[in-house]
C-alpha positions as CSV (number, residue, x, y, z in Angstrom):
1,M,-10.5,-8.8,-20.8
2,R,-8.9,-6.3,-18.4
3,T,-10.2,-6.3,-14.8
4,I,-10.1,-3.3,-12.4
5,A,-10.4,-3.9,-8.6
6,V,-12.3,-1.0,-7.2
7,D,-12.4,-0.1,-3.5
8,A,-16.0,1.0,-3.5
9,M,-16.0,2.2,0.2
10,G,-13.2,4.8,0.1
11,G,-13.8,8.5,0.0
12,E,-16.6,10.9,1.1
13,N,-19.0,10.0,-1.6
14,A,-18.7,6.2,-1.4
15,P,-20.2,4.0,-2.6
16,K,-22.7,5.9,-4.7
17,A,-20.3,8.1,-6.7
18,I,-18.0,5.2,-7.3
19,V,-20.6,2.8,-8.6
20,Q,-22.2,5.5,-10.8
21,A,-18.7,6.2,-12.3
22,V,-18.2,2.5,-12.9
23,L,-21.5,2.2,-14.7
24,Q,-20.7,5.2,-16.8
25,A,-17.2,4.0,-17.8
26,K,-18.3,0.5,-18.4
27,E,-20.3,1.6,-21.4
28,E,-17.2,3.0,-23.0
29,L,-14.8,0.2,-22.1
30,P,-16.3,-3.0,-23.6
31,E,-13.1,-5.0,-22.9
32,T,-12.9,-4.1,-19.2
33,S,-14.6,-5.7,-16.3
34,F,-14.9,-4.5,-12.7
35,I,-14.8,-6.0,-9.2
36,L,-16.3,-3.8,-6.6
37,F,-15.4,-4.4,-2.9
38,G,-17.4,-3.2,0.0
39,D,-20.9,-3.3,1.5
40,Q,-22.6,-5.9,-0.7
41,A,-26.2,-4.7,-0.1
42,Q,-25.4,-1.0,-0.9
43,I,-23.4,-1.8,-3.9
44,T,-25.7,-4.4,-5.4
45,K,-28.7,-2.0,-5.0
46,L,-26.8,0.8,-6.8
47,V,-25.6,-1.5,-9.6
48,G,-29.2,-2.8,-10.2
49,N,-29.7,-4.9,-13.3
50,N,-26.7,-3.2,-15.1
51,N,-24.4,-5.9,-13.8
52,E,-22.8,-7.2,-16.9
53,R,-19.0,-7.3,-16.4
54,I,-19.5,-6.2,-12.8
55,E,-18.8,-8.5,-9.8
56,V,-19.4,-7.5,-6.2
57,V,-17.2,-8.9,-3.4
58,A,-18.6,-8.4,0.1
59,T,-16.3,-7.0,2.7
60,S,-17.1,-6.1,6.3
61,E,-14.5,-3.4,7.2
62,V,-13.5,0.0,6.0
63,I,-10.1,1.8,6.5
64,S,-10.8,5.3,7.7
65,D,-8.6,8.4,7.5
66,E,-8.0,8.1,11.3
67,D,-6.5,4.6,11.0
68,E,-2.7,4.3,11.1
69,P,-2.0,3.0,7.6
70,V,0.4,0.1,8.1
71,K,-1.5,-1.1,11.2
72,A,-4.8,-0.9,9.4
73,I,-3.5,-2.9,6.4
74,R,-2.3,-5.6,8.9
75,T,-5.3,-5.7,11.2
76,K,-8.3,-4.9,8.9
77,K,-7.9,-8.0,6.8
78,D,-11.5,-7.8,5.5
79,S,-11.5,-4.2,4.6
80,S,-12.5,-3.2,1.0
81,L,-9.0,-1.9,0.3
82,V,-7.1,-4.9,1.6
83,V,-9.3,-7.5,-0.1
84,A,-9.1,-5.5,-3.4
85,A,-5.3,-5.4,-3.2
86,Q,-5.2,-9.1,-2.4
87,F,-7.2,-9.8,-5.6
88,V,-4.6,-7.9,-7.6
89,K,-1.7,-9.7,-5.9
90,Q,-3.3,-13.1,-6.7
91,G,-3.9,-12.2,-10.3
92,K,-7.7,-12.1,-10.0
93,A,-7.6,-8.4,-11.0
94,D,-5.1,-6.4,-13.0
95,A,-5.2,-2.9,-11.3
96,L,-6.4,-1.3,-8.1
97,L,-8.4,2.0,-7.8
98,S,-9.2,3.6,-4.4
99,L,-10.4,6.9,-3.0
100,G,-9.1,6.0,0.4
101,N,-6.3,7.7,2.4
102,S,-2.9,7.9,0.7
103,G,-1.0,6.2,3.5
104,S,-3.2,3.1,3.4
105,I,-3.1,2.8,-0.4
106,L,0.7,3.2,-0.3
107,A,0.9,0.5,2.4
108,A,-1.4,-1.8,0.4
109,G,0.7,-1.2,-2.7
110,I,4.0,-2.0,-1.1
111,F,3.1,-4.7,1.5
112,I,0.4,-6.6,-0.4
113,I,1.0,-6.0,-4.1
114,G,4.7,-5.5,-3.8
115,R,7.4,-3.4,-5.5
116,I,8.8,-4.0,-8.9
117,K,12.3,-5.5,-8.6
118,G,14.9,-2.8,-9.1
119,V,12.7,0.0,-7.9
120,A,13.9,1.0,-4.4
121,R,10.9,3.2,-3.5
122,P,7.5,3.7,-5.3
123,G,6.3,7.2,-5.7
124,F,3.0,9.0,-6.0
125,M,2.5,10.8,-9.3
126,P,-0.4,13.1,-10.2
127,T,-0.9,15.1,-13.4
128,L,-1.3,18.8,-12.9
129,P,-2.4,21.7,-15.1
130,V,-0.2,24.3,-16.9
131,K,-1.3,27.6,-18.3
132,N,-0.4,27.3,-21.9
133,S,-1.8,23.8,-22.9
134,D,-4.2,21.1,-21.9
135,D,-1.4,18.5,-21.5
136,G,-0.4,19.3,-18.0
137,F,2.7,17.9,-16.3
138,N,3.5,14.9,-14.1
139,M,5.2,15.4,-10.7
140,I,6.8,12.6,-8.7
141,D,7.1,12.0,-5.7
142,V,4.3,13.9,-4.0
143,G,4.2,12.2,-0.6
144,A,5.0,8.5,-0.7
145,N,8.5,9.1,0.7
146,A,9.4,11.6,3.4
147,M,13.1,10.8,2.9
148,S,14.7,10.4,-0.5
149,K,18.0,9.4,-2.2
150,P,19.3,10.6,-5.5
151,E,18.7,7.2,-7.2
152,Y,15.1,7.3,-6.1
153,L,14.6,10.6,-8.0
154,L,16.2,9.0,-11.1
155,N,13.9,6.0,-10.9
156,W,10.8,8.2,-10.5
157,A,11.9,10.4,-13.4
158,K,12.3,7.3,-15.6
159,M,8.9,5.9,-14.8
160,A,7.1,9.2,-15.0
161,S,8.8,10.0,-18.4
162,Y,7.7,6.6,-19.8
163,Y,4.2,7.2,-18.4
164,A,4.0,10.7,-20.0
165,Q,5.0,9.2,-23.3
166,K,2.7,6.1,-23.4
167,V,-0.4,7.2,-21.5
168,R,-0.4,11.0,-22.2
169,G,1.1,10.7,-25.7
170,I,4.0,13.1,-25.2
171,N,6.9,12.5,-27.5
172,N,10.3,12.6,-25.7
173,P,9.0,14.3,-22.5
174,R,11.0,17.1,-21.0
175,V,12.2,16.2,-17.5
176,A,13.2,18.8,-14.9
177,L,14.4,18.6,-11.3
178,L,12.5,20.8,-8.8
179,N,15.2,22.9,-7.0
180,N,15.8,26.3,-5.4
181,G,17.6,27.7,-8.4
182,A,18.2,27.1,-12.1
183,E,22.0,26.6,-11.8
184,S,23.4,23.1,-11.8
185,D,25.1,23.6,-8.4
186,K,22.0,24.7,-6.6
187,G,20.4,22.9,-3.8
188,D,21.6,20.5,-1.1
189,E,23.7,17.4,-1.6
190,L,20.6,15.3,-2.5
191,H,19.6,17.6,-5.3
192,Q,23.1,18.1,-6.6
193,Q,23.6,14.4,-6.9
194,A,20.2,13.8,-8.4
195,Y,21.0,16.5,-11.0
196,Q,24.1,14.7,-12.1
197,L,22.3,11.3,-12.3
198,L,19.6,12.8,-14.4
199,L,22.1,14.6,-16.6
200,D,24.0,11.3,-17.2
201,S,20.8,9.4,-18.0
202,D,19.2,8.9,-21.4
203,L,16.2,11.1,-20.3
204,N,15.4,14.4,-22.0
205,F,16.7,16.3,-18.9
206,I,16.4,20.0,-19.3
207,G,17.9,21.0,-15.9
208,N,16.5,22.5,-12.7
209,I,13.1,24.2,-12.4
210,E,12.0,26.5,-9.7
211,G,8.6,26.5,-7.9
212,N,7.3,29.6,-9.6
213,E,7.8,28.0,-13.0
214,L,5.9,24.8,-12.5
215,L,2.6,26.0,-14.1
216,E,4.4,27.6,-17.0
217,G,4.5,24.4,-19.0
218,K,8.3,24.3,-19.3
219,A,8.6,20.6,-18.4
220,D,6.4,17.5,-18.9
221,V,7.8,15.7,-15.9
222,I,9.1,17.1,-12.6
223,A,11.2,15.0,-10.3
224,T,11.3,15.9,-6.6
225,D,11.7,14.4,-3.2
226,G,8.4,13.3,-1.5
227,F,8.5,15.9,1.3
228,T,8.9,18.9,-1.1
229,G,6.5,17.4,-3.7
230,N,3.7,17.0,-1.2
231,A,4.1,20.5,0.1
232,V,4.1,21.9,-3.4
233,L,1.1,19.8,-4.5
234,K,-1.0,21.0,-1.5
235,N,0.0,24.6,-2.3
236,I,-1.0,24.3,-5.9
237,E,-4.3,22.7,-5.0
238,G,-5.0,25.2,-2.3
239,T,-4.1,28.3,-4.3
240,S,-6.1,27.2,-7.3
241,S,-9.2,26.5,-5.1
242,V,-8.9,29.9,-3.3
243,L,-8.4,31.9,-6.5
244,L,-11.4,30.4,-8.3
245,H,-13.5,30.9,-5.2
246,L,-12.5,34.5,-4.8
247,L,-13.1,35.1,-8.5
248,K,-16.6,33.6,-8.3
249,D,-17.4,35.5,-5.1
250,S,-16.3,38.8,-6.6
251,L,-18.3,38.4,-9.8
252,L,-21.5,37.4,-7.9
253,N,-21.3,39.9,-5.0
254,S,-19.9,43.1,-6.5
255,G,-23.1,44.7,-7.9
256,F,-25.3,44.5,-11.0
257,L,-22.8,46.0,-13.5
258,V,-20.1,43.4,-12.5
259,K,-22.7,40.6,-13.0
260,I,-23.4,42.0,-16.5
261,G,-19.7,42.0,-17.2
262,A,-19.4,38.4,-15.9
263,L,-22.0,37.4,-18.4
264,L,-20.1,39.0,-21.2
265,I,-16.9,37.1,-20.3
266,K,-18.7,33.8,-19.4
267,K,-17.0,31.8,-22.2
268,A,-13.5,33.0,-21.2
269,L,-14.2,32.2,-17.5
270,K,-15.3,28.7,-18.5
271,G,-12.1,28.2,-20.3
272,L,-10.1,29.3,-17.2
273,V,-12.0,26.9,-15.0
274,S,-11.5,24.1,-17.5
275,K,-7.8,24.8,-17.5
276,F,-7.5,24.1,-13.8
277,D,-10.0,21.2,-13.9
278,V,-7.8,18.5,-12.3
279,D,-10.6,15.9,-12.5
280,K,-10.0,15.3,-16.2
281,Y,-6.4,14.2,-15.5
282,G,-7.4,11.3,-13.3
283,G,-5.8,10.3,-10.0
284,A,-2.3,9.9,-8.6
285,V,-0.5,6.8,-9.8
286,L,1.7,4.8,-7.4
287,L,4.6,4.1,-9.8
288,G,7.0,1.4,-8.8
289,V,4.6,-1.3,-7.5
290,D,3.9,-4.5,-9.4
291,A,0.5,-3.6,-10.7
292,P,-1.2,-0.3,-11.6
293,V,-2.4,1.3,-8.3
294,V,-4.2,4.7,-8.6
295,K,-5.5,6.9,-5.9
296,T,-8.0,9.7,-6.5
297,H,-9.1,12.4,-4.1
298,G,-11.3,11.3,-1.2
299,R,-13.9,14.0,-2.1
300,S,-14.1,13.0,-5.7
301,D,-17.5,12.9,-7.3
302,Q,-18.8,10.6,-10.1
303,R,-17.1,12.7,-12.8
304,A,-13.6,12.6,-11.2
305,V,-13.9,8.8,-10.6
306,Y,-15.0,8.2,-14.2
307,F,-11.9,10.0,-15.6
308,T,-9.7,8.0,-13.2
309,I,-11.2,4.7,-14.3
310,K,-10.4,5.6,-17.9
311,Q,-6.9,6.5,-16.8
312,V,-6.4,3.1,-15.2
313,D,-7.7,1.4,-18.3
314,K,-5.2,3.3,-20.5
315,I,-2.4,2.3,-18.2
316,L,-3.4,-1.4,-18.6
317,K,-3.7,-1.1,-22.3
318,E,-0.2,0.3,-22.6
319,H,1.3,-2.5,-20.4
320,I,3.2,0.1,-18.4
321,V,4.0,-2.1,-15.4
322,A,5.3,-5.0,-17.6
323,D,7.6,-2.6,-19.3
324,F,8.9,-1.2,-16.0
325,R,9.7,-4.8,-14.9
326,T,11.9,-5.2,-17.9
327,E,13.5,-1.7,-17.6
328,F,14.5,-2.0,-14.0
329,A,15.5,-5.6,-14.2
330,E,18.0,-4.6,-16.8
331,D,19.2,-1.8,-14.5
332,K,20.0,-4.4,-11.9
């Protein structure tokens, strides 16, 4: 039986959306149990009689977005996130899922659960959409590390490539390095050295990729430093949201004839919206820590959390972390 520790108090829609997602996913995952951490009275009421394979652990504190992450992890010992992470560390649960703020989840992953030996720095990795398929692409790191070294990018690329193969079912994933030009000598010293390390590795490295090509589907895995990755991620999320909002506004507020036209192309529009539906990809995985740790967006609804739970369960099924332990121990 696999067990997922769920921080039920993280995010804007906690705990209702989280508990509802657990109840939905539980019906499809008969070999998975859940431990929910947070306000016992609220959670128990939401769970009701549907409590098979669900345990509730009462906690008295919540880490907010305003809290300084490392300080919060050290001082809010009875927070839902810290206690959930402790359960994973102690082997009482196999994976951690939270909608809390990224900094606190990163701190819990590193300082409580711990790094995999041989991985210098864990990295956050989401799956993002591309225009020509439903597979999307993985990008790592998107904010766990403001400063990076070439060997970090190599580690992240190795883990992301393995994840793409085992969890997303992509054979021999294409790996690219995000840079400011396609030529091998482009970029600063960090990117030039990272390029050489990736080229010399056994990964399916296809070279540099520029920012305007990310959504073209040319690569399955994008390696980047955390500062650049976070900026690019926010730009993709923001641009997608604005464009879809503008499209909807134009169709609804440009007169009767435009509305008729919108009805005629309704099916195509649904396909476009589905293409950029990031919820179906799950959350961002903190690769490099000694258990699966997945963070999904703080404003996620039941549907988004449901897909993330299924993502976590697939990671556990594929024994990703155990394989990483072996891989990076050999590197040492």
